[in-house]
LUMDRENNU-770066 format. One line per 10 residues: number of its first residue (from 1); their letters; for each residue x, y, z of N, C-alpha, C, CB. Coordinates in steps of 0.001 Angstrom, whole numbers. Glycine has a CB too. Layout:
NUM = a = X,Y,Z,X,Y,Z,X,Y,Z,X,Y,Z; ...
***
This chain:
1 = mvgagsalyi = 124463,91997,99199,123511,91522,100161,122295,92297,100330,124109,91421,101384; 122301,93554,99832,121152,94682,99855,120204,94081,98844,121669,96336,99388; 120783,93752,97664,119753,93364,96595,119129,92108,96542,120275,93465,95403; 120054,90998,97562,119292,89907,97841,118284,90165,98897,120118,88843,98185; 118573,90605,99796,117519,91329,100762,116320,91780,100333,118003,92436,101314; 116399,92671,99311,115253,93570,99053,114527,92586,97920,115736,95260,98482; 114953,91709,97194,114240,90539,96341,113699,89705,97089,115051,89747,95475; 114180,89287,98387,113563,88277,99062,112219,89028,99763,114649,87573,100128; 112520,90221,100314,111174,90515,101200,110110,91077,100464,111400,91505,102359; 110364,91612,99148,109368,91829,98248,108661,90847,97567,109785,92507,97446
11 = tcglgpgprd = 109615,89782,97410,108767,88722,96784,107750,87563,97927,109965,87811,95867; 108375,87676,99110,107686,87054,100095,106265,87707,100369,108537,87052,101283; 106189,88946,99968,104874,89735,100321,104900,90574,101597,103700,88747,100487; 106231,90878,102126,106089,91590,103269,105713,92832,103047,107130,91592,103986; 105575,93420,101839,105539,94695,101498,106946,95525,101427,104644,95251,102404; 106911,96477,100442,108197,97045,99926,108212,98348,100694,108274,97244,98246; 109410,98566,101087,109774,100178,101671,109185,101140,100649,111586,100556,101799; 109728,102407,100851,109364,103451,100049,110150,103505,98545,109622,104701,100895; 111551,103104,98858,112059,103181,97327,111705,101859,96599,113752,103409,97225; 111419,100815,97279,111295,99600,96672,109873,99627,96044,111539,98438,97675
21 = gwmtalhkrt = 109198,100217,96643,107484,100379,96524,107564,101383,95107,106530,101349,98235; 108203,102326,95130,108396,103479,93887,108814,102585,92859,109618,104806,94119; 109980,101717,93069,110445,101093,92103,109843,99923,91463,111462,100859,92435; 108858,99061,92060,107863,98208,91573,106693,98908,90902,107399,97402,92645; 106313,99921,91356,105417,100583,90810,105664,100970,89385,105200,101572,91569; 106713,101982,89359,107558,102370,88198,107561,101332,87186,108967,102656,88596; 108236,100228,87643,108290,99389,86497,106952,98390,86091,109513,98547,86751; 106271,98314,87101,104656,97719,86482,104090,98804,85388,103273,97620,87940; 104349,100163,85681,103306,100972,84914,104054,101426,83696,102681,102262,85766; 105269,101329,83854,106375,101453,82386,106786,100756,81723,107424,101824,82389
31 = gvrvgrvrla = 106948,99697,82323,107525,98432,81485,109132,98445,81788,107201,98594,79657; 109798,99483,82170,111087,99505,82173,111730,98744,83036,111459,100577,82287; 112976,98123,82824,113333,96943,83753,113590,97636,85117,114711,96043,83222; 113660,96759,86011,113784,97112,87430,115094,97776,87796,113620,95898,88259; 116133,96998,87052,117477,97819,87529,117547,99141,86899,118871,97058,87139; 116994,99366,85767,117209,100590,85323,116271,101840,86233,116865,100481,83754; 115219,101287,86601,114421,102061,87217,114844,102084,88604,113121,101692,87018; 115536,101412,89581,116264,101576,90735,117426,102734,90575,116843,100193,91099; 118069,102293,89406,119408,103259,89016,118762,104775,88930,120221,102775,87295; 117661,104838,88337,117273,106214,88161,116733,106995,89503,116188,106214,87080
41 = ielavltlgw = 116138,105922,90144,115680,106513,91760,116922,106904,92433,114887,105288,92847; 117974,106091,92140,119153,106102,93469,120143,107710,92867,120536,104057,93451; 119930,107766,91472,120892,108759,91209,119998,110044,91311,121667,108549,89767; 118748,109935,91425,118011,111375,91698,118173,111440,93149,116298,111508,91233; 118021,110591,94060,118250,110688,95297,119589,111274,95663,118059,109509,95800; 120577,110632,95055,121933,110862,95273,122475,112393,94697,122680,109641,94571; 121536,112894,93730,121930,114323,93370,121359,115151,93968,121792,114704,92177; 119957,114770,94634,119325,115913,95443,119843,116051,96777,117863,115752,95577; 120446,114730,97205,121306,115063,98286,122576,115685,98626,121434,114287,98651; 123221,115814,97206,124110,116483,96934,123858,117993,96751,124584,115912,95997
51 = flggtvglgt = 122831,118337,96265,122376,119620,96085,121889,120188,97295,121415,119669,95115; 121411,119596,98295,121181,119813,99589,122331,120112,100560,120531,118777,99984; 123471,119499,100363,124812,119786,100734,125194,118597,101397,124999,121027,101580; 124795,117657,101142,125259,116348,101637,126792,115838,101030,124083,115273,101214; 127216,114951,101391,128725,114558,100908,128398,113207,99992,129931,114167,102392; 129098,113455,98948,128931,112179,98238,130593,111383,98151,128203,112581,96569; 130360,110225,98686,131732,109669,98799,131638,108493,97770,132153,109173,100390; 132638,107817,97413,132912,106691,96856,131932,105350,97051,134161,106490,97291; 131777,105071,98183,130701,104201,98451,129340,104451,97973,130623,104084,99709; 129059,105610,98501,127635,106243,98290,127375,106264,96457,127640,108082,99083
61 = alfalfighs = 128336,106494,96042,128220,106544,94233,128058,105134,93975,129736,107181,93246; 129011,104110,94241,128957,102877,93771,127761,102436,94344,130105,102069,94040; 127143,102543,95391,126086,101995,95973,124881,102358,94940,125930,102531,97472; 124711,103559,94420,123824,104157,93714,123809,103584,92330,124047,105515,93759; 125041,103266,91775,125364,102628,90449,125047,101176,90365,126810,102789,90132; 125191,100396,91599,125196,99021,91273,123785,98413,92126,126760,98303,91760; 123149,99091,92824,122106,98362,93793,121063,98161,92520,121424,99420,95354; 120528,98844,91751,119574,98104,90727,119907,97082,90134,119207,98765,89754; 120913,97131,89433,121709,95533,88910,121392,94540,89782,123448,95471,88896; 121858,95039,91109,121963,93763,92305,120171,93216,92516,122766,94597,94236
71 = vaisfgvvsr = 119547,94436,92633,118245,93988,92955,117799,93166,91518,117216,95352,93407; 117911,93397,90529,117481,92977,89236,117921,91159,89292,118383,94039,87907; 119101,91222,89557,119572,90015,89570,118980,88928,90621,120890,90210,89724; 119153,89756,91573,118501,88723,92697,116944,88517,92457,118693,89360,94324; 116189,89509,92019,114726,88808,91610,114776,87801,90647,113715,89786,91019; 116064,87738,89589,115859,86491,88799,116032,85135,89343,116668,86531,87768; 117124,85484,90345,117283,84139,91071,116139,83709,92052,118577,84183,91890; 115481,84777,92820,114437,84248,93499,113501,83642,92726,113871,85116,94224; 113151,84055,91692,112053,83745,90952,112243,82187,90144,111853,85009,89938; 113642,82131,90061,114000,80658,89507,113818,79408,90566,115614,80659,89037
81 = lttr = 114127,79892,91792,114392,79286,92872,112750,78676,93558,115288,80412,93789; 111899,79803,93532,110155,79888,93615,109574,78819,92607,109477,81567,93092; 110035,78693,91530,108930,78145,90632,109524,76530,90598,108814,79038,88910; 110503,76042,91393,111122,74764,91252,110197,74238,91992,112568,74514,91650
***
């Protein structure tokens, strides 16, 4: 649901949030796939949060691992829907 929502509001031109803006900017500048860029961002944030004393649960780790691919897949779906 988060991946689909992110793809919808980014492609509608409503402006990305901080992580989504960073993700799209890094994708455009480096050419690295959106899913991999978002994975790197989420893993960096997860690691930083853990070093600062936060807890890392199973749900947090799974979200960090899979949100990038979810956003990338959702971008593909949205782009196919808008080109028709």
